[in-house]
gemmi code that builds the backbone of each chain (N, CA, C; Angstrom):
import gemmi

chains = {
    "A": [
        ("UNK", (-8.455, -10.551, 0.894), (-9.788, -10.443, 1.471), (-10.210, -8.960, 1.493)),
        ("UNK", (-11.218, -8.615, 0.692), (-11.648, -7.235, 0.624), (-12.558, -6.888, 1.794)),
        ("UNK", (-12.542, -5.606, 2.163), (-13.379, -5.150, 3.267), (-14.856, -5.162, 2.864)),
        ("UNK", (-15.137, -4.762, 1.633), (-16.499, -4.794, 1.115), (-16.683, -6.055, 0.271)),
        ("UNK", (-17.869, -6.654, 0.383), (-18.108, -7.938, -0.283), (-19.004, -7.774, -1.499)),
        ("UNK", (-18.483, -8.214, -2.634), (-19.237, -8.219, -3.883), (-19.238, -9.633, -4.453)),
        ("UNK", (-20.248, -9.977, -5.255), (-20.192, -11.263, -5.951), (-19.091, -11.225, -6.997)),
        ("UNK", (-18.363, -12.327, -7.178), (-17.271, -12.315, -8.159), (-17.739, -12.081, -9.585)),
        ("UNK", (-18.920, -12.562, -9.898), (-19.393, -12.426, -11.268), (-20.917, -12.378, -11.327)),
        ("UNK", (-21.409, -11.713, -12.356), (-22.819, -11.711, -12.707), (-22.880, -11.739, -14.223)),
        ("UNK", (-24.019, -12.154, -14.736), (-24.175, -12.175, -16.185), (-25.616, -11.867, -16.560)),
        ("UNK", (-25.798, -11.483, -17.803), (-27.126, -11.195, -18.304), (-27.104, -11.096, -19.813)),
        ("UNK", (-28.268, -11.119, -20.394), (-28.376, -10.993, -21.839), (-28.730, -9.552, -22.202)),
        ("UNK", (-28.456, -9.156, -23.417), (-28.782, -7.782, -23.835), (-30.240, -7.432, -23.548)),
        ("UNK", (-30.438, -6.248, -22.966), (-31.776, -5.788, -22.644), (-32.223, -6.125, -21.237)),
        ("UNK", (-31.557, -7.072, -20.609), (-31.927, -7.475, -19.258), (-31.491, -6.456, -18.231)),
        ("UNK", (-31.975, -6.650, -17.007), (-31.557, -5.842, -15.861), (-30.764, -6.743, -14.915)),
        ("UNK", (-29.597, -6.236, -14.485), (-28.787, -6.980, -13.531), (-28.481, -6.077, -12.342)),
        ("UNK", (-28.233, -6.705, -11.217), (-27.838, -5.948, -10.036), (-26.565, -6.546, -9.448)),
        ("UNK", (-25.759, -5.688, -8.869), (-24.527, -6.081, -8.202), (-24.597, -5.572, -6.772)),
        ("UNK", (-24.401, -6.453, -5.836), (-24.508, -6.076, -4.431), (-23.142, -5.740, -3.844)),
        ("UNK", (-23.171, -4.982, -2.778), (-21.955, -4.567, -2.080), (-22.287, -4.513, -0.596)),
        ("UNK", (-21.679, -5.387, 0.165), (-21.988, -5.478, 1.577), (-20.793, -5.045, 2.425)),
        ("UNK", (-21.068, -4.209, 3.418), (-19.997, -3.731, 4.283), (-20.386, -3.797, 5.740)),
        ("UNK", (-19.965, -2.786, 6.495), (-20.232, -2.772, 7.924), (-20.547, -1.347, 8.379)),
        ("UNK", (-20.749, -1.209, 9.679), (-21.136, 0.094, 10.217), (-20.057, 1.146, 10.053)),
        ("UNK", (-18.809, 0.720, 9.923), (-17.720, 1.692, 9.823), (-17.489, 2.187, 8.394)),
        ("UNK", (-18.093, 1.540, 7.424), (-17.888, 1.982, 6.042), (-19.217, 2.259, 5.339)),
        ("UNK", (-19.827, 1.252, 4.734), (-21.073, 1.501, 3.987), (-22.218, 1.925, 4.903)),
        ("UNK", (-22.136, 1.527, 6.172), (-23.212, 1.888, 7.094), (-23.207, 3.338, 7.520)),
        ("UNK", (-22.074, 4.022, 7.318), (-21.993, 5.399, 7.800), (-21.440, 6.376, 6.775)),
        ("UNK", (-21.025, 5.879, 5.623), (-20.460, 6.748, 4.585), (-21.044, 6.428, 3.216)),
        ("UNK", (-21.030, 7.405, 2.327), (-21.598, 7.168, 0.991), (-20.812, 6.109, 0.228)),
        ("UNK", (-21.523, 5.420, -0.645), (-20.923, 4.388, -1.477), (-20.747, 4.912, -2.906)),
        ("UNK", (-19.624, 4.589, -3.479), (-19.335, 4.959, -4.867), (-19.103, 3.698, -5.682)),
        ("UNK", (-19.411, 3.788, -6.945), (-19.237, 2.649, -7.849), (-18.362, 3.061, -9.027)),
        ("UNK", (-17.511, 2.127, -9.453), (-16.600, 2.366, -10.560), (-16.731, 1.252, -11.583)),
        ("UNK", (-16.574, 1.634, -12.832), (-16.567, 0.681, -13.930), (-15.158, 0.621, -14.515)),
        ("UNK", (-14.661, -0.575, -14.730), (-13.336, -0.718, -15.330), (-13.398, -1.707, -16.487)),
        ("UNK", (-13.274, -1.167, -17.670), (-13.163, -2.011, -18.854), (-11.736, -2.564, -18.879)),
        ("UNK", (-11.552, -3.850, -19.145), (-10.205, -4.444, -19.118), (-9.199, -3.641, -19.924)),
        ("UNK", (-8.043, -3.399, -19.306), (-6.981, -2.655, -19.973), (-7.089, -1.160, -19.848)),
        ("UNK", (-8.107, -0.677, -19.144), (-8.273, 0.763, -18.981), (-8.371, 1.128, -17.502)),
        ("UNK", (-8.308, 2.425, -17.212), (-8.419, 2.897, -15.834), (-9.864, 2.838, -15.365)),
        ("UNK", (-10.069, 2.723, -14.064), (-11.448, 2.792, -13.538), (-12.075, 4.141, -13.857)),
        ("UNK", (-13.405, 4.124, -13.898), (-14.158, 5.337, -14.179), (-15.304, 5.411, -13.179)),
        ("UNK", (-15.544, 6.609, -12.647), (-16.633, 6.796, -11.697), (-17.972, 6.586, -12.390)),
        ("UNK", (-18.806, 5.746, -11.776), (-20.110, 5.428, -12.347), (-21.244, 6.026, -11.506)),
        ("UNK", (-21.139, 5.857, -10.204), (-22.135, 6.354, -9.257), (-21.368, 6.914, -8.048)),
        ("UNK", (-21.776, 8.080, -7.561), (-21.184, 8.602, -6.339), (-22.293, 8.945, -5.334)),
        ("UNK", (-21.900, 9.046, -4.092), (-22.872, 9.353, -3.026), (-24.113, 8.471, -3.105)),
        ("UNK", (-23.894, 7.194, -3.227), (-24.934, 6.153, -3.209), (-25.747, 6.056, -4.494)),
        ("UNK", (-26.196, 7.221, -5.020), (-27.148, 7.131, -6.113), (-27.031, 8.273, -7.122)),
        ("UNK", (-25.932, 8.993, -7.109), (-25.762, 10.129, -8.017), (-24.933, 9.727, -9.238)),
        ("UNK", (-25.409, 10.110, -10.408), (-24.678, 9.813, -11.643), (-23.897, 11.020, -12.105)),
        ("UNK", (-22.604, 10.851, -12.366), (-21.850, 11.968, -12.966), (-22.387, 12.271, -14.349)),
        ("UNK", (-22.106, 13.463, -14.791), (-22.490, 13.849, -16.139), (-21.895, 12.868, -17.147)),
        ("UNK", (-22.731, 12.413, -18.082), (-22.258, 11.513, -19.118), (-22.533, 10.046, -18.855)),
        ("UNK", (-22.887, 9.704, -17.641), (-23.223, 8.310, -17.333), (-24.696, 8.081, -17.660)),
        ("UNK", (-24.980, 7.088, -18.479), (-26.385, 6.850, -18.882), (-27.268, 6.544, -17.683)),
        ("UNK", (-28.553, 6.913, -17.801), (-29.473, 6.662, -16.687), (-29.859, 5.190, -16.584)),
        ("UNK", (-29.276, 4.355, -17.420), (-29.452, 2.894, -17.259), (-28.750, 2.399, -15.993)),
        ("UNK", (-27.803, 3.201, -15.526), (-27.062, 2.851, -14.322), (-27.680, 3.575, -13.126)),
        ("UNK", (-27.954, 2.832, -12.058), (-28.510, 3.446, -10.863), (-27.940, 2.775, -9.624)),
        ("UNK", (-27.876, 3.535, -8.546), (-27.341, 3.013, -7.296), (-28.317, 3.235, -6.161)),
        ("UNK", (-28.214, 2.374, -5.161), (-29.046, 2.505, -3.976), (-28.287, 1.974, -2.770)),
        ("UNK", (-28.738, 2.379, -1.601), (-28.115, 1.896, -0.364), (-29.162, 1.781, 0.711)),
        ("UNK", (-29.048, 0.716, 1.481), (-29.916, 0.516, 2.627), (-29.097, -0.120, 3.745)),
        ("UNK", (-29.008, 0.558, 4.869), (-28.209, 0.047, 5.967), (-26.746, -0.080, 5.575)),
        ("UNK", (-26.221, -1.274, 5.685), (-24.806, -1.507, 5.353), (-24.626, -2.137, 3.984)),
        ("UNK", (-25.687, -2.208, 3.207), (-25.599, -2.804, 1.872), (-25.958, -1.793, 0.792)),
        ("UNK", (-25.267, -1.916, -0.316), (-25.530, -1.067, -1.470), (-25.693, -1.939, -2.701)),
        ("UNK", (-26.321, -1.365, -3.719), (-26.522, -2.102, -4.961), (-26.339, -1.188, -6.158)),
        ("UNK", (-25.813, -1.787, -7.208), (-25.721, -1.117, -8.500), (-26.641, -1.879, -9.444)),
        ("UNK", (-27.525, -1.161, -10.105), (-28.419, -1.791, -11.071), (-28.107, -1.266, -12.460)),
        ("UNK", (-28.104, -2.180, -13.399), (-27.896, -1.820, -14.804), (-29.085, -2.367, -15.578)),
        ("UNK", (-29.844, -1.465, -16.167), (-31.008, -1.894, -16.941), (-30.699, -1.763, -18.427)),
        ("UNK", (-31.490, -2.445, -19.237), (-31.253, -2.392, -20.687), (-29.822, -2.758, -21.024)),
        ("UNK", (-29.377, -3.872, -20.495), (-27.980, -4.296, -20.628), (-27.495, -4.240, -22.079)),
        ("UNK", (-26.276, -3.705, -22.255), (-25.669, -3.615, -23.575), (-24.315, -4.303, -23.550)),
        ("UNK", (-23.856, -4.698, -24.707), (-22.583, -5.431, -24.794), (-21.428, -4.595, -24.247)),
        ("UNK", (-21.495, -3.280, -24.408), (-20.398, -2.433, -23.921), (-20.387, -2.287, -22.403)),
        ("UNK", (-21.398, -2.827, -21.735), (-21.407, -2.804, -20.275), (-20.525, -3.895, -19.691)),
        ("UNK", (-20.048, -4.789, -20.529), (-19.187, -5.872, -20.043), (-17.899, -5.268, -19.504)),
        ("UNK", (-17.687, -5.439, -18.208), (-16.571, -4.797, -17.511), (-16.523, -5.315, -16.081)),
        ("UNK", (-15.542, -4.828, -15.348), (-15.468, -5.092, -13.909), (-16.049, -3.891, -13.168)),
        ("UNK", (-16.792, -4.167, -12.104), (-17.432, -3.118, -11.331), (-16.984, -3.223, -9.870)),
        ("UNK", (-16.618, -2.066, -9.317), (-16.136, -2.023, -7.941), (-16.962, -1.037, -7.124)),
        ("UNK", (-17.273, -1.417, -5.890), (-17.854, -0.468, -4.947), (-16.747, -0.014, -4.000)),
        ("UNK", (-16.954, 1.147, -3.400), (-15.972, 1.683, -2.461), (-16.657, 2.626, -1.487)),
        ("UNK", (-16.088, 2.736, -0.310), (-16.594, 3.667, 0.698), (-15.474, 3.986, 1.674)),
        ("UNK", (-15.509, 5.166, 2.233), (-14.553, 5.520, 3.279), (-14.871, 4.683, 4.503)),
        ("UNK", (-13.808, 4.187, 5.150), (-13.972, 3.412, 6.376), (-13.405, 4.220, 7.531)),
        ("UNK", (-14.219, 4.415, 8.560), (-13.810, 5.246, 9.688), (-12.944, 4.523, 10.712)),
        ("UNK", (-12.750, 3.224, 10.541), (-11.963, 2.475, 11.528), (-10.476, 2.728, 11.341)),
        ("UNK", (-9.700, 2.274, 12.289), (-8.250, 2.527, 12.297), (-8.061, 4.034, 12.177)),
        ("UNK", (-7.233, 4.486, 11.287), (-7.070, 5.924, 11.088), (-7.877, 6.440, 9.910)),
        ("UNK", (-8.641, 5.547, 9.299), (-9.418, 5.914, 8.131), (-8.745, 5.426, 6.867)),
        ("UNK", (-9.541, 4.895, 5.974), (-9.012, 4.423, 4.691), (-10.164, 4.242, 3.722)),
        ("UNK", (-9.830, 4.091, 2.440), (-10.844, 3.800, 1.423), (-10.957, 2.285, 1.305)),
        ("UNK", (-12.147, 1.770, 1.544), (-12.413, 0.342, 1.426), (-13.005, 0.051, 0.046)),
        ("UNK", (-12.422, -0.899, -0.639), (-12.936, -1.347, -1.934), (-13.561, -2.725, -1.802)),
        ("UNK", (-14.522, -2.993, -2.669), (-14.992, -4.343, -2.848), (-14.022, -5.094, -3.748)),
        ("UNK", (-14.171, -6.411, -3.783), (-13.264, -7.222, -4.576), (-13.492, -7.146, -6.082)),
        ("UNK", (-14.589, -6.529, -6.456), (-14.894, -6.390, -7.874), (-15.838, -7.477, -8.371)),
        ("UNK", (-16.689, -7.105, -9.310), (-17.631, -8.036, -9.926), (-17.479, -7.968, -11.438)),
        ("UNK", (-17.243, -9.109, -12.045), (-17.112, -9.151, -13.500), (-18.484, -9.370, -14.109)),
        ("UNK", (-18.911, -8.421, -14.913), (-20.184, -8.526, -15.609), (-19.946, -9.065, -17.007)),
        ("UNK", (-20.597, -10.175, -17.305), (-20.527, -10.760, -18.634), (-21.869, -10.588, -19.324)),
        ("UNK", (-21.850, -10.051, -20.532), (-23.062, -9.909, -21.331), (-23.096, -11.065, -22.318)),
        ("UNK", (-24.038, -11.949, -22.106), (-24.091, -13.203, -22.878), (-24.582, -12.991, -24.298)),
    ],
    "B": [
        ("UNK", (-11.564, 21.246, -17.728), (-11.618, 19.787, -17.577), (-10.489, 19.341, -16.643)),
        ("UNK", (-10.835, 18.495, -15.701), (-9.837, 17.975, -14.764), (-9.028, 16.880, -15.443)),
        ("UNK", (-7.715, 16.978, -15.308), (-6.839, 15.938, -15.855), (-5.896, 15.441, -14.781)),
        ("UNK", (-5.671, 14.147, -14.784), (-4.781, 13.504, -13.823), (-3.752, 12.710, -14.616)),
        ("UNK", (-2.475, 12.993, -14.400), (-1.432, 12.356, -15.194), (-0.325, 11.839, -14.284)),
        ("UNK", (-0.170, 10.520, -14.267), (0.871, 9.893, -13.467), (2.130, 9.653, -14.300)),
        ("UNK", (3.258, 9.599, -13.609), (4.523, 9.255, -14.255), (5.464, 8.686, -13.200)),
        ("UNK", (6.563, 8.117, -13.674), (7.584, 7.641, -12.745), (7.666, 6.144, -12.592)),
        ("UNK", (6.732, 5.423, -13.189), (6.783, 3.968, -13.088), (7.909, 3.391, -13.911)),
        ("UNK", (8.122, 2.096, -13.759), (9.164, 1.427, -14.529), (9.581, 0.130, -13.887)),
        ("UNK", (10.707, -0.386, -14.358), (11.254, -1.638, -13.837), (12.291, -1.323, -12.766)),
        ("UNK", (12.157, -1.957, -11.621), (13.089, -1.729, -10.521), (13.407, -3.062, -9.860)),
        ("UNK", (14.615, -3.194, -9.354), (15.003, -4.441, -8.689), (14.427, -4.497, -7.281)),
        ("UNK", (14.226, -5.716, -6.771), (13.766, -5.838, -5.375), (14.700, -5.087, -4.441)),
        ("UNK", (14.085, -4.369, -3.496), (14.852, -3.560, -2.567), (15.083, -2.139, -3.058)),
        ("UNK", (14.757, -1.885, -4.307), (14.980, -0.568, -4.880), (13.877, 0.426, -4.547)),
        ("UNK", (14.017, 1.624, -5.109), (13.076, 2.709, -4.840), (12.576, 3.328, -6.140)),
        ("UNK", (11.400, 3.912, -6.051), (10.823, 4.675, -7.163), (10.036, 5.833, -6.575)),
        ("UNK", (9.981, 6.923, -7.306), (9.099, 8.017, -6.925), (8.103, 8.261, -8.042)),
        ("UNK", (6.840, 8.056, -7.706), (5.782, 8.330, -8.661), (5.322, 9.770, -8.502)),
        ("UNK", (4.961, 10.386, -9.625), (4.442, 11.737, -9.609), (3.049, 11.757, -10.218)),
        ("UNK", (2.253, 12.699, -9.765), (0.889, 12.831, -10.272), (0.595, 14.321, -10.413)),
        ("UNK", (0.426, 14.759, -11.642), (0.093, 16.152, -11.913), (-1.399, 16.239, -12.178)),
        ("UNK", (-2.052, 17.101, -11.437), (-3.503, 17.260, -11.572), (-3.794, 18.691, -11.993)),
        ("UNK", (-4.593, 18.866, -13.012), (-4.885, 20.206, -13.517), (-6.372, 20.374, -13.759)),
        ("UNK", (-6.768, 21.632, -13.889), (-8.148, 21.918, -14.254), (-9.062, 22.281, -13.112)),
        ("UNK", (-8.499, 22.461, -11.908), (-9.333, 22.855, -10.776), (-8.418, 23.438, -9.702)),
        ("UNK", (-9.015, 23.878, -8.598), (-8.249, 24.418, -7.487), (-7.565, 23.278, -6.745)),
        ("UNK", (-6.295, 23.050, -7.087), (-5.587, 21.835, -6.647), (-5.579, 21.674, -5.137)),
        ("UNK", (-5.323, 22.731, -4.413), (-5.171, 22.621, -2.959), (-6.494, 22.419, -2.230)),
        ("UNK", (-7.591, 22.416, -2.960), (-8.903, 22.235, -2.340), (-9.306, 20.774, -2.210)),
        ("UNK", (-8.552, 19.881, -2.822), (-8.972, 18.488, -2.864), (-7.881, 17.522, -2.435)),
        ("UNK", (-8.321, 16.464, -1.756), (-7.408, 15.380, -1.414), (-7.066, 14.575, -2.668)),
        ("UNK", (-5.961, 13.871, -2.607), (-5.526, 13.000, -3.704), (-5.158, 11.635, -3.126)),
        ("UNK", (-5.547, 10.606, -3.848), (-5.320, 9.225, -3.419), (-4.381, 8.498, -4.380)),
        ("UNK", (-3.720, 7.473, -3.867), (-3.018, 6.504, -4.704), (-3.668, 5.146, -4.510)),
        ("UNK", (-3.955, 4.488, -5.617), (-4.589, 3.168, -5.632), (-3.784, 2.296, -6.595)),
        ("UNK", (-3.595, 1.042, -6.259), (-2.871, 0.164, -7.179), (-3.696, -1.058, -7.529)),
        ("UNK", (-3.280, -1.684, -8.614), (-3.967, -2.881, -9.089), (-2.924, -3.859, -9.615)),
        ("UNK", (-2.705, -4.930, -8.894), (-1.784, -5.976, -9.325), (-2.376, -6.701, -10.533)),
        ("UNK", (-1.539, -7.300, -11.349), (-2.044, -7.975, -12.550), (-3.135, -8.991, -12.211)),
        ("UNK", (-4.288, -8.844, -12.847), (-5.392, -9.768, -12.647), (-6.125, -9.635, -11.332)),
        ("UNK", (-5.800, -8.617, -10.554), (-6.403, -8.454, -9.233), (-7.288, -7.211, -9.167)),
        ("UNK", (-7.877, -6.991, -7.995), (-8.750, -5.861, -7.803), (-8.010, -4.594, -7.390)),
        ("UNK", (-8.775, -3.571, -7.078), (-8.219, -2.279, -6.687), (-7.841, -2.291, -5.213)),
        ("UNK", (-6.673, -1.714, -4.916), (-6.185, -1.648, -3.544), (-5.786, -0.212, -3.228)),
        ("UNK", (-6.483, 0.418, -2.313), (-6.151, 1.775, -1.886), (-4.863, 1.750, -1.075)),
        ("UNK", (-3.984, 2.710, -1.340), (-2.692, 2.750, -0.666), (-2.550, 3.928, 0.285)),
        ("UNK", (-2.918, 5.103, -0.179), (-2.605, 6.292, 0.604), (-3.420, 7.471, 0.104)),
        ("UNK", (-3.575, 8.461, 0.967), (-4.248, 9.695, 0.580), (-3.645, 10.856, 1.335)),
        ("UNK", (-3.740, 12.034, 0.733), (-3.233, 13.247, 1.357), (-4.278, 14.334, 1.201)),
        ("UNK", (-4.510, 15.079, 2.254), (-5.518, 16.140, 2.217), (-5.083, 17.277, 1.308)),
        ("UNK", (-6.005, 18.173, 1.028), (-5.714, 19.286, 0.138), (-4.555, 20.152, 0.608)),
        ("UNK", (-4.485, 20.374, 1.894), (-3.403, 21.195, 2.451), (-2.107, 20.414, 2.601)),
        ("UNK", (-2.214, 19.093, 2.608), (-1.052, 18.248, 2.843), (-0.817, 17.942, 4.309)),
        ("UNK", (-1.644, 18.479, 5.178), (-1.443, 18.317, 6.619), (-1.934, 16.978, 7.161)),
        ("UNK", (-2.836, 16.330, 6.434), (-3.395, 15.064, 6.910), (-3.096, 13.974, 5.895)),
        ("UNK", (-2.529, 12.892, 6.390), (-2.065, 11.803, 5.530), (-2.578, 10.475, 6.061)),
        ("UNK", (-2.918, 9.608, 5.148), (-3.439, 8.287, 5.500), (-2.680, 7.226, 4.705)),
        ("UNK", (-2.463, 6.075, 5.335), (-1.813, 4.957, 4.659), (-2.547, 3.659, 4.933)),
        ("UNK", (-2.574, 2.795, 3.933), (-3.012, 1.423, 4.142), (-1.826, 0.618, 4.646)),
        ("UNK", (-2.102, -0.516, 5.251), (-1.032, -1.339, 5.827), (0.093, -1.674, 4.843)),
        ("UNK", (-0.210, -2.020, 3.590), (0.881, -2.363, 2.653), (1.841, -1.205, 2.387)),
        ("UNK", (1.391, 0.022, 2.668), (2.207, 1.203, 2.377), (2.930, 1.739, 3.610)),
        ("UNK", (2.448, 1.380, 4.771), (3.021, 1.949, 5.993), (4.481, 1.562, 6.156)),
        ("UNK", (5.306, 2.544, 6.431), (6.713, 2.303, 6.693), (7.588, 2.229, 5.457)),
        ("UNK", (7.008, 2.025, 4.289), (7.803, 1.920, 3.049), (7.464, 3.011, 2.041)),
        ("UNK", (6.228, 3.460, 2.046), (5.783, 4.468, 1.082), (5.538, 5.786, 1.803)),
        ("UNK", (5.820, 6.885, 1.102), (5.566, 8.209, 1.654), (4.849, 9.062, 0.608)),
        ("UNK", (3.705, 9.594, 0.994), (2.955, 10.473, 0.107), (3.251, 11.919, 0.483)),
        ("UNK", (3.304, 12.784, -0.516), (3.520, 14.206, -0.269), (2.915, 14.978, -1.433)),
        ("UNK", (2.804, 16.282, -1.255), (2.276, 17.095, -2.340), (2.948, 18.457, -2.349)),
        ("UNK", (3.020, 19.023, -3.540), (3.548, 20.364, -3.747), (2.440, 21.151, -4.441)),
        ("UNK", (1.713, 21.927, -3.668), (0.572, 22.633, -4.242), (0.993, 23.722, -5.226)),
        ("UNK", (2.234, 24.165, -5.153), (2.697, 25.166, -6.112), (2.939, 24.545, -7.485)),
        ("UNK", (3.088, 23.238, -7.523), (3.333, 22.519, -8.785), (2.160, 21.625, -9.176)),
        ("UNK", (1.051, 21.697, -8.421), (-0.119, 20.843, -8.686), (0.269, 19.373, -8.765)),
        ("UNK", (1.163, 18.944, -7.896), (1.725, 17.605, -7.999), (1.678, 16.868, -6.667)),
        ("UNK", (1.343, 15.598, -6.751), (1.404, 14.689, -5.601), (2.438, 13.627, -5.913)),
        ("UNK", (3.179, 13.228, -4.905), (4.228, 12.226, -5.075), (3.948, 11.004, -4.209)),
        ("UNK", (4.452, 9.870, -4.665), (4.467, 8.665, -3.845), (5.876, 8.099, -3.916)),
        ("UNK", (6.609, 8.264, -2.825), (7.948, 7.709, -2.723), (7.839, 6.283, -2.226)),
        ("UNK", (8.356, 5.345, -2.998), (8.238, 3.931, -2.651), (9.637, 3.352, -2.449)),
        ("UNK", (9.888, 2.855, -1.248), (11.184, 2.276, -0.911), (11.059, 0.797, -0.593)),
        ("UNK", (12.191, 0.114, -0.562), (12.228, -1.319, -0.219), (11.192, -2.104, -1.008)),
        ("UNK", (11.192, -1.901, -2.292), (10.160, -2.513, -3.135), (10.325, -4.017, -3.216)),
        ("UNK", (9.176, -4.688, -3.281), (9.130, -6.148, -3.324), (8.399, -6.585, -4.584)),
        ("UNK", (8.531, -7.839, -4.933), (7.855, -8.366, -6.114), (6.341, -8.134, -6.039)),
        ("UNK", (5.808, -8.233, -4.826), (4.352, -8.070, -4.682), (3.874, -6.626, -4.850)),
        ("UNK", (4.806, -5.701, -4.999), (4.439, -4.313, -5.301), (4.231, -4.097, -6.799)),
        ("UNK", (4.507, -5.120, -7.593), (4.288, -5.020, -9.030), (2.811, -4.791, -9.308)),
        ("UNK", (2.504, -3.679, -9.983), (1.105, -3.297, -10.199), (1.030, -2.064, -11.076)),
        ("UNK", (-0.186, -1.761, -11.501), (-0.487, -0.465, -12.082), (-0.851, 0.453, -10.923)),
        ("UNK", (-0.233, 1.620, -10.895), (-0.493, 2.577, -9.827), (-1.296, 3.746, -10.379)),
        ("UNK", (-2.458, 3.969, -9.759), (-3.340, 5.046, -10.183), (-3.341, 6.179, -9.163)),
        ("UNK", (-3.310, 7.374, -9.678), (-3.536, 8.570, -8.880), (-4.984, 8.977, -9.101)),
        ("UNK", (-5.650, 9.415, -8.047), (-7.071, 9.727, -8.187), (-7.450, 10.897, -7.303)),
        ("UNK", (-8.115, 11.867, -7.891), (-8.539, 13.045, -7.145), (-9.802, 12.749, -6.366)),
        ("UNK", (-9.832, 13.244, -5.162), (-10.998, 13.031, -4.313), (-12.054, 14.108, -4.573)),
        ("UNK", (-13.198, 13.928, -3.920), (-14.260, 14.903, -4.085), (-14.298, 15.963, -2.999)),
        ("UNK", (-13.413, 15.820, -2.015), (-13.405, 16.738, -0.891), (-11.980, 17.070, -0.463)),
        ("UNK", (-11.874, 18.003, 0.480), (-10.567, 18.408, 0.981), (-9.903, 17.291, 1.774)),
        ("UNK", (-10.706, 16.528, 2.501), (-10.225, 15.320, 3.166), (-10.698, 14.118, 2.358)),
        ("UNK", (-9.921, 13.046, 2.305), (-10.309, 11.916, 1.456), (-11.606, 11.269, 1.921)),
        ("UNK", (-12.454, 10.987, 0.982), (-13.717, 10.325, 1.301), (-14.333, 9.668, 0.076)),
        ("UNK", (-14.069, 10.201, -1.106), (-14.698, 9.679, -2.313), (-13.802, 9.945, -3.508)),
        ("UNK", (-13.286, 8.886, -4.092), (-12.451, 9.018, -5.287), (-13.353, 9.310, -6.479)),
        ("UNK", (-13.098, 10.416, -7.158), (-13.970, 10.813, -8.256), (-13.301, 10.722, -9.627)),
        ("UNK", (-12.037, 11.143, -9.715), (-11.394, 11.251, -11.021), (-10.078, 10.485, -11.000)),
        ("UNK", (-9.935, 9.570, -11.943), (-8.770, 8.696, -12.009), (-7.832, 9.104, -13.141)),
        ("UNK", (-6.548, 8.861, -12.902), (-5.584, 8.978, -13.987), (-5.525, 7.674, -14.764)),
        ("UNK", (-4.653, 7.646, -15.753), (-4.529, 6.458, -16.599), (-3.588, 5.429, -16.005)),
        ("UNK", (-2.839, 5.795, -15.007), (-1.985, 4.851, -14.309), (-0.555, 4.844, -14.816)),
        ("UNK", (0.339, 4.396, -13.952), (1.742, 4.194, -14.319), (2.147, 2.818, -13.784)),
        ("UNK", (2.807, 2.050, -14.635), (3.082, 0.655, -14.293), (4.414, 0.527, -13.568)),
        ("UNK", (4.387, -0.230, -12.484), (5.591, -0.522, -11.707), (5.835, -2.022, -11.737)),
        ("UNK", (7.032, -2.407, -12.133), (7.420, -3.812, -12.145), (8.646, -3.989, -11.278)),
        ("UNK", (8.528, -4.846, -10.276), (9.648, -5.113, -9.372), (10.165, -6.516, -9.681)),
        ("UNK", (11.343, -6.562, -10.264), (11.902, -7.850, -10.693), (13.408, -7.723, -10.879)),
        ("UNK", (14.089, -8.834, -10.639), (15.538, -8.849, -10.848), (15.855, -9.345, -12.255)),
    ],
}
model = gemmi.Model(1)
for chain_id, residues in chains.items():
    chain = gemmi.Chain(chain_id)
    for i, (resn, *xyz) in enumerate(residues, 1):
        res = gemmi.Residue()
        res.name, res.seqid = resn, gemmi.SeqId(i, " ")
        for name, pos in zip(("N", "CA", "C"), xyz):
            atom = gemmi.Atom()
            atom.name, atom.element = name, gemmi.Element(name[0])
            atom.pos, atom.b_iso = gemmi.Position(*pos), 0.0
            res.add_atom(atom)
        chain.add_residue(res)
    model.add_chain(chain)
structure = gemmi.Structure()
structure.add_model(model)
structure.setup_entities()
């Protein structure tokens, strides 16, 4: 059972826009920045979005992040076949002694 | 360019121990926290532990408490994860990941991982 809640799967056709939600609580997404990671099967995760909506250098502007209250979203526009991957949200959680909370991951399928 | 390189994984019997190492280069090593995250086969990401840039502040997730110990040697740009009393459920890919701050808060840069298999 993950601390952050994501849909297990989403799908879309090339060129479409899809969104992936990430729901948490006041101790994590409600009070700390949300980061998003992309993991292509068989490879290590890669930072996609940090601090809710910032893109690292090299990440296409087709990827965007947003946060409102305790929920965050990752949007992918102009969907491409190479976007097929698993996507994870994460945020620091201030409860207990502090830890990194991950979502369970969302598998994006490009139809 | 920041590089993160893990080593030390392998096959170990239940009850055994392993020490994972993570060498991080390309930046001021002691300025940033480092995390360990694992991923069991077919499963999601699970954060295990983090250590602050100075090494003075340490955090553990429940699966790591009492069995795993994180440490760092800033003179060698290396973070370690000592894993004892290993169980079958510890079988996973273990990733080392550099944080964006001196205290852990945001994992920014991941290594390629080192695989740990616990089996008799």
